[in-house]
DOPADO-982701 format. One line per 4 residues: number of its first residue (from 1); for each residue x, y, z of C-alpha. Coordinates in nm, 4 decimals, decimal comma. Each point is the difference from the previous one (the first is absolute). Example, Ala and Ser with C-alpha at 12.3 -4.5 7.8 and 13.67 -1.06 7.14 Angstrom:
1	1,2300:-0,4500:0,7800 ~ 0,1370:0,3440:-0,0660
END
This chain:
1	0,5528:-0,6771:1,9237 ~ 0,0876:0,0178:-0,3743 ~ -0,2041:-0,3161:-0,0703 ~ -0,3002:0,1511:0,1802
5	0,0490:0,3232:-0,1925 ~ 0,0178:-0,1870:-0,3316 ~ -0,3226:-0,1871:0,0789 ~ -0,1719:0,3277:0,0874
9	0,1215:0,1644:-0,3228 ~ -0,1234:-0,2912:-0,2107 ~ -0,3367:0,0124:0,1769 ~ -0,0269:0,3647:-0,1013
13	0,0544:-0,0967:-0,3643 ~ -0,3135:-0,2152:0,0194 ~ -0,1843:0,3311:-0,0369 ~ -0,0233:0,0043:-0,3806
17	-0,0423:0,3758:-0,0325 ~ 0,2945:0,0684:0,2328 ~ 0,2200:-0,2477:-0,1863 ~ -0,0873:0,1340:-0,3460
21	0,0464:0,3645:0,0927 ~ 0,3382:-0,0895:0,1512 ~ 0,0965:-0,1923:-0,3117 ~ -0,0858:0,2945:-0,2248
25	0,2049:0,2404:0,2113 ~ 0,2900:-0,2442:0,0050 ~ 0,0052:-0,0257:-0,3793 ~ -0,0280:0,3757:-0,0445
29	0,2728:0,0599:0,2574 ~ 0,2427:-0,2462:-0,1546 ~ -0,0421:0,1644:-0,3392 ~ 0,0265:0,3541:0,1341
33	0,3058:-0,0716:0,2165 ~ 0,1833:-0,1840:-0,2799 ~ 0,0114:-0,3162:0,2099 ~ 0,0802:-0,2060:-0,3063
37	0,2898:-0,2442:-0,0358 ~ 0,0863:-0,1119:-0,3513 ~ -0,3440:0,1017:-0,1260 ~ -0,2065:-0,1859:0,2602
41	-0,1752:0,0885:0,3239 ~ 0,2567:-0,0163:0,2819 ~ -0,2446:-0,0595:0,2830 ~ -0,2747:-0,2391:-0,1166
45	-0,1372:-0,0562:0,3501 ~ -0,2752:0,1677:0,1989 ~ 0,1691:-0,0334:0,3387 ~ 0,3321:0,1260:0,1344
49	0,2250:-0,2095:0,2195 ~ -0,0592:0,0488:0,3729 ~ 0,2836:-0,0338:0,2537 ~ -0,0466:0,0723:0,3683
53	0,1993:0,2809:0,1584 ~ 0,1567:-0,2538:0,2354 ~ 0,1116:-0,2319:-0,2803 ~ 0,1437:0,2862:-0,2005
57	0,1977:0,1259:0,2983 ~ 0,1655:-0,3431:0,0063 ~ 0,0579:0,0133:-0,3769 ~ 0,1660:0,3388:0,0354
61	0,2315:-0,1179:0,2788 ~ 0,1053:-0,3101:-0,1941 ~ 0,0578:0,1883:-0,3266 ~ 0,2041:0,2779:0,1556
65	0,2160:-0,2384:0,2032 ~ 0,0696:-0,2236:-0,3000 ~ 0,0728:0,3123:-0,2028 ~ 0,2723:0,1027:0,2436
69	0,1595:-0,3419:-0,0620 ~ -0,0283:0,0516:-0,3766 ~ 0,1880:0,3306:0,0280 ~ 0,2788:-0,1888:0,1765
73	0,0193:-0,2477:-0,2894 ~ 0,0464:0,2958:-0,2347 ~ 0,2770:0,1472:0,2147 ~ 0,1768:-0,3377:0,0168
77	-0,0361:-0,0568:-0,3754 ~ 0,1461:0,3403:-0,0889 ~ 0,2993:-0,0797:0,2241 ~ 0,0399:-0,3675:-0,0993
81	-0,0204:-0,0983:-0,3702 ~ -0,0367:-0,3694:0,0930 ~ -0,3468:0,0797:0,1342 ~ -0,0906:0,1443:-0,3399
85	0,0791:-0,3483:-0,1381 ~ -0,2508:-0,1544:0,2392 ~ -0,2621:0,2520:-0,1037 ~ 0,0623:-0,0766:-0,3665
89	0,0960:0,3423:-0,1334 ~ 0,1507:0,0023:-0,3478 ~ 0,3200:0,1884:-0,0756 ~ -0,1786:0,3052:-0,1390
93	-0,2492:-0,0022:0,2897 ~ 0,2973:-0,0001:0,2383 ~ 0,1469:0,3027:-0,1778 ~ -0,3307:0,1849:0,0245
97	-0,0424:-0,0945:0,3664 ~ 0,3416:0,1424:0,0866 ~ -0,1027:0,3511:-0,1119 ~ -0,0845:0,2064:0,3082
101	-0,3551:0,1366:-0,0439 ~ 0,0653:0,2864:0,2424 ~ -0,2293:-0,1279:0,2755 ~ 0,0264:-0,2922:0,2392
105	-0,3240:-0,1939:-0,0483 ~ 0,0272:-0,2987:-0,2318 ~ -0,3641:0,0262:-0,1110 ~ -0,1773:0,3121:0,1291
109	-0,3234:-0,1502:-0,1320 ~ -0,0724:-0,3735:0,0134 ~ -0,2815:-0,2533:0,0134 ~ -0,0060:-0,3210:0,2033
113	-0,2399:-0,2563:-0,1468 ~ -0,1490:-0,2156:0,2724 ~ -0,2777:-0,2235:0,1292 ~ -0,1838:0,0745:0,3239
117	-0,1950:-0,2924:0,1468 ~ -0,1558:-0,0502:0,3412 ~ 0,3082:-0,1905:0,1173 ~ 0,3015:0,1367:-0,1847
121	0,1320:0,2936:-0,2014 ~ 0,2445:-0,0900:-0,2797 ~ 0,1905:0,1837:-0,2719 ~ 0,0390:-0,1521:-0,3442
125	0,1798:0,2716:-0,1968 ~ 0,1430:0,3492:0,0183 ~ -0,0230:0,2626:-0,2708 ~ 0,2874:0,2267:0,0886
129	0,0717:0,1441:-0,3423 ~ -0,3095:0,1661:-0,1416 ~ -0,3144:-0,0844:0,1992 ~ -0,3239:0,0747:-0,1813
133	-0,3428:0,0611:0,1499 ~ 0,0495:0,2994:0,2304 ~ -0,2051:0,2479:-0,2026 ~ -0,2435:-0,2678:-0,1176
137	-0,0744:-0,0811:0,3646 ~ -0,0671:0,3666:0,0833 ~ -0,2464:0,0248:-0,2879 ~ -0,1686:-0,3240:0,1046
141	-0,0422:0,1299:0,3561 ~ -0,1692:0,3128:-0,1387 ~ -0,2441:-0,2096:-0,2019 ~ -0,0865:-0,2660:0,2556
145	-0,0650:0,2342:0,2915 ~ -0,2697:0,1719:-0,2091 ~ -0,1933:-0,3177:-0,0821 ~ -0,3467:-0,0162:0,1581
149	0,0715:-0,3464:0,1418 ~ 0,3195:0,1294:0,1654 ~ -0,1868:0,2936:0,1545 ~ -0,2565:-0,2415:0,1403
153	0,2788:-0,2269:0,1248 ~ 0,1676:0,2970:0,1723 ~ -0,3040:0,0362:0,2250 ~ 0,1145:-0,3172:0,1776
157	0,3783:0,0039:-0,0466 ~ 0,2596:0,2747:0,0191 ~ 0,2089:0,0144:-0,3172 ~ 0,3527:0,1366:-0,0496
161	0,1607:0,0440:-0,3381 ~ 0,3527:0,0822:-0,1195 ~ 0,1503:0,2810:-0,2087 ~ 0,3095:-0,1168:-0,1891
165	0,0717:0,2821:-0,2455 ~ 0,0834:0,2609:0,2686 ~ 0,2428:-0,2495:0,1533 ~ 0,1570:-0,0751:-0,3385
169	0,0480:0,3693:-0,0683 ~ 0,1539:0,0499:0,3449 ~ 0,2400:-0,2889:-0,0649 ~ 0,1115:0,1645:-0,3247
173	0,0532:0,3322:0,1757 ~ 0,1801:-0,1554:0,2980 ~ 0,2356:-0,1925:-0,2286 ~ 0,0634:0,3139:-0,2026
177	0,0869:0,2009:0,3115 ~ 0,2383:-0,2751:0,1151 ~ 0,1441:-0,0101:-0,3520 ~ 0,0613:0,3771:0,0020
181	0,1161:0,0100:0,3598 ~ -0,2303:0,2964:0,0595 ~ -0,3599:0,1109:-0,0610 ~ -0,0810:0,0663:-0,3653
185	-0,0020:0,3643:-0,1120 ~ -0,3195:-0,0518:-0,2014 ~ -0,2542:-0,2662:-0,0807 ~ 0,1879:-0,2787:-0,1814
189	-0,1150:-0,1243:-0,3402 ~ -0,1071:-0,3652:-0,0009 ~ 0,0181:-0,2424:-0,2941 ~ -0,1917:-0,3282:0,0248
193	0,2095:-0,2289:-0,2214 ~ -0,1002:-0,3316:-0,1552 ~ -0,0281:-0,1621:-0,3413 ~ -0,2759:0,1226:-0,2280
197	-0,3246:-0,1951:-0,0159 ~ 0,0236:-0,1604:0,3439 ~ -0,3282:-0,1277:0,1528 ~ 0,0684:0,2245:0,3031
201	-0,0148:0,3175:-0,2130 ~ -0,3248:0,1056:0,1669 ~ 0,1693:-0,0123:0,3398 ~ 0,2760:0,2297:-0,1272
205	-0,2698:0,2480:-0,0999 ~ -0,1516:-0,0168:0,3489 ~ 0,3400:0,0761:0,1511 ~ 0,0730:0,2833:-0,2418
209	-0,3344:0,1636:0,0732 ~ 0,0633:-0,0248:0,3747 ~ 0,3584:0,1277:-0,0116 ~ -0,1017:0,2987:-0,2117
213	-0,2954:0,0783:0,2265 ~ 0,2491:0,0188:0,2888 ~ 0,2173:0,2481:-0,1882 ~ 0,2645:-0,2336:-0,1449
217	0,0347:0,0183:-0,3817 ~ -0,0105:-0,3552:-0,1349 ~ 0,0251:-0,1900:-0,3252 ~ -0,0337:-0,3611:-0,1169
221	0,2967:-0,1012:-0,2140 ~ 0,1618:-0,3048:-0,1590 ~ 0,3782:-0,0568:-0,0204 ~ 0,0024:0,1069:-0,3640
225	-0,1581:0,3340:0,0960 ~ 0,2943:0,0901:0,2232 ~ 0,3137:0,1939:-0,0864 ~ 0,2975:0,0723:0,2251
229	0,2157:0,3014:-0,0846 ~ 0,1748:0,2827:0,1838 ~ -0,0568:-0,1758:0,3311 ~ -0,3804:-0,0125:-0,0319
233	-0,2462:-0,2764:-0,0846 ~ -0,2838:0,1192:-0,2216 ~ -0,3157:-0,1336:-0,1612 ~ -0,0490:0,2522:-0,2771
237	0,0084:0,3398:0,1732 ~ -0,0809:-0,1528:0,3395 ~ 0,3049:-0,0054:0,2304 ~ -0,0051:-0,2914:0,2446
241	0,1086:0,0067:0,3653 ~ -0,1649:-0,3196:0,1292 ~ -0,0617:-0,3184:-0,1963 ~ -0,2812:-0,2108:0,1412
245	0,1302:-0,3175:-0,1636 ~ -0,2718:-0,2449:-0,0933 ~ 0,2306:-0,1503:-0,2617 ~ 0,1281:-0,3453:0,0968
249	0,3714:-0,0644:-0,0407 ~ -0,0778:-0,3129:-0,2050 ~ -0,1987:0,2137:-0,2424 ~ 0,2625:0,2744:-0,0197
253	0,3044:-0,2209:-0,0582 ~ -0,0933:-0,1024:-0,3586 ~ -0,0213:0,3679:-0,1021 ~ 0,2543:0,1545:0,2370
257	0,2651:0,0556:-0,2688 ~ -0,2544:0,1413:-0,2417 ~ -0,1513:0,2336:0,2602 ~ 0,2708:0,0683:0,2628
261	-0,1172:0,3437:0,1202 ~ -0,1675:-0,1303:0,3146 ~ 0,3064:-0,1989:0,1074 ~ 0,2396:0,2793:-0,0948
265	-0,1924:0,2568:0,2049 ~ -0,0250:-0,2397:0,2953 ~ 0,3690:-0,0837:-0,0095 ~ 0,0855:0,3705:-0,0177
269	-0,2192:0,0730:0,3063 ~ -0,2060:0,2386:-0,2126 ~ -0,3281:-0,1558:0,1142 ~ -0,1427:-0,1615:0,3093
273	-0,1526:-0,3319:-0,1104 ~ -0,2554:-0,1848:0,2146 ~ 0,0221:-0,2963:0,0187 ~ 0,3642:-0,0165:-0,1027
277	0,1770:-0,2761:-0,1914 ~ 0,1308:-0,1173:0,3379 ~ -0,3484:-0,1276:0,0849 ~ 0,0762:-0,2952:-0,2287
281	0,1925:-0,1512:0,2914 ~ -0,3157:-0,0673:0,1994 ~ -0,2398:-0,0433:-0,2908 ~ 0,1473:-0,3438:-0,0721
285	-0,2086:-0,2817:0,1464 ~ 0,3233:-0,1524:0,1316 ~ -0,0179:0,2715:0,2660 ~ -0,2275:-0,2397:0,1903
289	0,2725:-0,2667:-0,0283 ~ 0,2469:0,2355:0,1674 ~ -0,2512:0,0912:0,2703 ~ -0,0785:-0,3654:0,0829
293	0,3533:-0,1413:-0,0257 ~ 0,1557:-0,0711:0,3416 ~ 0,3372:0,1162:-0,1343 ~ -0,1249:0,3587:0,0006
297	-0,1821:0,0156:0,3338 ~ 0,2839:0,2069:0,1477 ~ -0,1125:0,2901:-0,2181 ~ -0,3274:0,0346:0,1880
301	-0,1231:0,0894:0,3459 ~ -0,1821:-0,2503:0,2163 ~ -0,3353:0,1646:-0,0807 ~ 0,0750:-0,0015:-0,3738
305	0,0968:-0,3673:0,0098 ~ -0,3253:-0,0864:0,1780 ~ -0,2055:0,1887:-0,2601 ~ 0,1873:-0,1650:-0,2863
309	-0,0553:-0,3466:0,1482 ~ -0,3682:0,0667:0,0572 ~ -0,0917:0,1740:-0,3234 ~ 0,2550:-0,0518:-0,2830
313	-0,0268:-0,3360:-0,1814 ~ 0,3046:-0,2271:-0,0265 ~ 0,1608:0,0776:-0,3361 ~ 0,3142:-0,1178:-0,1825
317	0,1604:0,0522:-0,3384 ~ -0,0447:-0,3127:-0,2127 ~ 0,3480:-0,1545:-0,0084 ~ 0,1555:-0,3445:0,0239
321	0,1593:-0,0603:0,3380 ~ -0,0712:0,0018:0,3709 ~ -0,2130:0,2526:0,1825 ~ -0,1981:0,0153:0,3222
325	-0,3659:-0,0134:0,0899 ~ -0,0619:0,1563:0,3406 ~ 0,3255:-0,1429:0,1348 ~ -0,0140:-0,3379:-0,1761
329	0,2626:-0,0626:-0,2691 ~ -0,1561:-0,0971:-0,3339 ~ 0,0981:-0,0753:-0,3570 ~ -0,1898:0,2862:-0,1575
333	-0,1012:-0,1579:-0,3316 ~ -0,1122:-0,3219:0,1699 ~ -0,2016:0,2018:0,2493 ~ -0,1642:0,2029:-0,2788
337	-0,0831:-0,3160:-0,1934 ~ -0,1554:-0,1790:0,2979 ~ -0,1930:0,2906:0,1564 ~ -0,1880:0,1405:-0,2970
341	-0,3256:0,0077:0,1978 ~ 0,1325:0,2943:0,1988 ~ 0,2363:0,1786:-0,2402 ~ -0,0171:0,2493:-0,2845
345	0,2670:0,0913:-0,2564 ~ 0,0302:0,3655:-0,1021 ~ 0,2290:0,1986:-0,2306 ~ 0,2311:0,2090:0,2159
349	-0,0863:0,3143:-0,1929 ~ -0,3321:0,0132:-0,1819 ~ -0,3552:0,1114:0,0669 ~ -0,3577:-0,0588:-0,1103
353	0,0053:-0,3714:0,0845 ~ 0,2368:-0,0851:-0,2856 ~ 0,1967:-0,3232:0,0263 ~ -0,1428:-0,1139:0,3337
357	-0,0377:-0,3742:0,0665 ~ -0,2317:-0,1027:0,2844 ~ 0,0991:-0,3338:0,1470 ~ -0,3331:-0,0950:0,1549
361	-0,1683:0,0481:-0,3386 ~ 0,2577:-0,2167:-0,1831 ~ 0,0415:-0,3741:-0,0382 ~ 0,3405:-0,1613:0,0525
365	0,0973:0,0172:-0,3665 ~ -0,0985:0,3635:-0,0486 ~ 0,1777:0,0992:0,3214 ~ 0,3170:-0,1760:-0,1148
369	-0,0156:0,1934:-0,3271 ~ -0,0504:0,3242:0,1935 ~ 0,3102:-0,0663:0,2117 ~ 0,2060:-0,0599:-0,3144
373	-0,1289:0,3209:-0,1557 ~ 0,0849:0,1900:0,3177 ~ 0,3522:-0,1445:-0,0010 ~ 0,0409:0,0735:-0,3699
377	-0,1092:0,3591:0,0500 ~ 0,2564:0,0379:0,2788 ~ -0,1931:0,2700:0,1846 ~ -0,2914:-0,1571:0,1869
381	-0,0976:-0,0228:0,3642 ~ -0,1985:-0,2643:0,1822 ~ -0,2357:0,1212:0,2691 ~ -0,2083:-0,1769:0,2597
385	-0,3771:0,0193:-0,0256 ~ -0,1699:0,2342:0,2459 ~ -0,3617:-0,0070:0,1202 ~ -0,2080:0,2073:-0,2394
389	-0,3037:0,2116:0,0744 ~ -0,3297:-0,0468:-0,1835 ~ -0,3276:0,1876:0,0287 ~ -0,3245:0,0201:-0,1922
393	-0,0434:0,3247:-0,1932 ~ -0,2872:0,1359:-0,2097 ~ 0,1686:-0,0139:-0,3416 ~ -0,1390:0,1792:-0,3039
397	-0,0666:-0,2136:-0,3067 ~ 0,0459:0,1138:-0,3606 ~ -0,3811:0,0304:-0,0189 ~ 0,0029:0,2482:0,2896
401	-0,1462:-0,2407:0,2553 ~ 0,1289:-0,0647:0,3524 ~ 0,1262:-0,3493:0,0654 ~ 0,1430:-0,1081:0,3357
405	0,3294:-0,1856:-0,0495 ~ 0,2896:-0,1092:0,2174 ~ 0,3193:0,1924:-0,0675 ~ 0,3633:-0,0259:0,1023
409	0,0676:0,3077:0,2179 ~ 0,3480:0,1533:-0,0275 ~ 0,0488:0,2898:0,2453 ~ 0,2588:0,2510:-0,1229
413	0,1304:0,2462:0,2606 ~ 0,1799:0,2980:-0,1551 ~ 0,3094:0,1357:0,1727 ~ 0,1276:0,3554:-0,0243
417	0,3523:0,0446:0,1348 ~ -0,0450:-0,3193:0,1969 ~ -0,3368:0,0847:0,1543 ~ -0,3317:-0,1563:-0,0989
421	-0,2174:0,2831:-0,1256 ~ -0,2558:-0,1614:-0,2284 ~ -0,1217:-0,3350:-0,1271 ~ -0,2202:-0,1603:-0,2593
425	-0,1082:-0,3556:-0,0715 ~ 0,0277:-0,2091:-0,3146 ~ -0,2570:-0,2692:-0,0719 ~ 0,0132:-0,2955:-0,2324
429	-0,1988:-0,3130:-0,0717 ~ 0,3226:-0,1982:-0,0571 ~ 0,3246:-0,0607:0,1906 ~ 0,1706:0,3170:-0,1272
433	-0,1353:0,3222:0,1475 ~ 0,1315:0,2629:-0,2372 ~ -0,1687:0,2476:-0,2256 ~ 0,2280:-0,0695:-0,2973
437	-0,1187:-0,3623:-0,0242 ~ -0,3667:0,0940:0,0165 ~ -0,0857:0,0699:0,3634 ~ -0,1424:0,3207:0,1401
441	0,0507:0,2319:0,2942 ~ -0,2171:0,1561:0,2682 ~ 0,0778:0,2596:0,2673 ~ 0,0814:-0,1242:0,3500
445	-0,2148:0,1682:0,2639 ~ 0,0841:-0,0280:0,3695 ~ -0,3097:-0,0629:0,2079 ~ -0,1108:0,0052:0,3616
449	-0,3384:-0,0333:0,1703 ~ -0,1973:0,3157:0,0703
END
């Protein structure tokens, strides 16, 4: 059904007046809603991503089952430091992960990046530390459902959208109540914390506006704006109860001694921080190595093991020595060298497409160099290629014209306390579907026939 729906939508765009009026409203909406990332239009496409209700029900089941297995990895890692070695946590990350955040969930908000094809559904990464896009997606839904072409399309297909910001707020409040051990006496004050000048600043503003509209005083602050004294964390005169942490641990560590207030307040249990530093445990890409390693299958239920086998790609830390590949013993470096057509090398802890080496785009010499760089870095994973999804989208050119182009389609379900509550889709003309490296995003609408 989605392919039929896409064809119908593109046929509608053949009506020049309908297409141009939709394009104008899209541009106006993006500007008005602050849907800008790093100074550029975040959604340069005139069609959302369509997923059938039936397919998304399957996506939800897979995500939530795999998530229950991920929580078990966290529990095992907190109890067994040797598992932290496998995940690749540094000494200071271990120390941070050992601090009890005051609630059980490892990552109350998370994003599973995935590809949905006709035949298979596969994960490629997990953002368990500070997932972006929740508020951007809400704003994009608002814009797209008002486009004339979407209203015409809705005469043939039923459309269902998501609302992520209410779920994010509820997660913050639920974690805070668990942290307190009782309902809050009054509306808690929320600080959205990240470095200054981040490209996601506009999303922080969307969240702040929403939180305040719901009656929760909110502020956007950087680590240097915070002060911890007399048992309270403050940003100026603003006293903080909940920190919605968008700050990555990797970005905080270089300035943690210079600006320790956030850590000091967290360690003193003066704030509830979501996501906590403990989320670093599952944010590492080596999480997929733990999930797919036969040595750890005893951690998981039969259903979880089946979902992992069917949807999580084989992954290993890049190390000299023996390993296994679906039950077969292998010399890992030899295997990586010989199977470049189906492998990719990734830094264990980075984002935005940095440092990734794609085997099927490399010749033998370049792949050999990539393996040596991965070994020299000491913190890389190798991951098996998964089937990717591609669709044609009406992309907007710099001249304001519509040009149909094939895009890589990365479906990103958003989890709130382990339940899928929203989703958006990232598009790219190259192998890396992420906004930081130049791609764009569109809202994900669920569709069914009228």
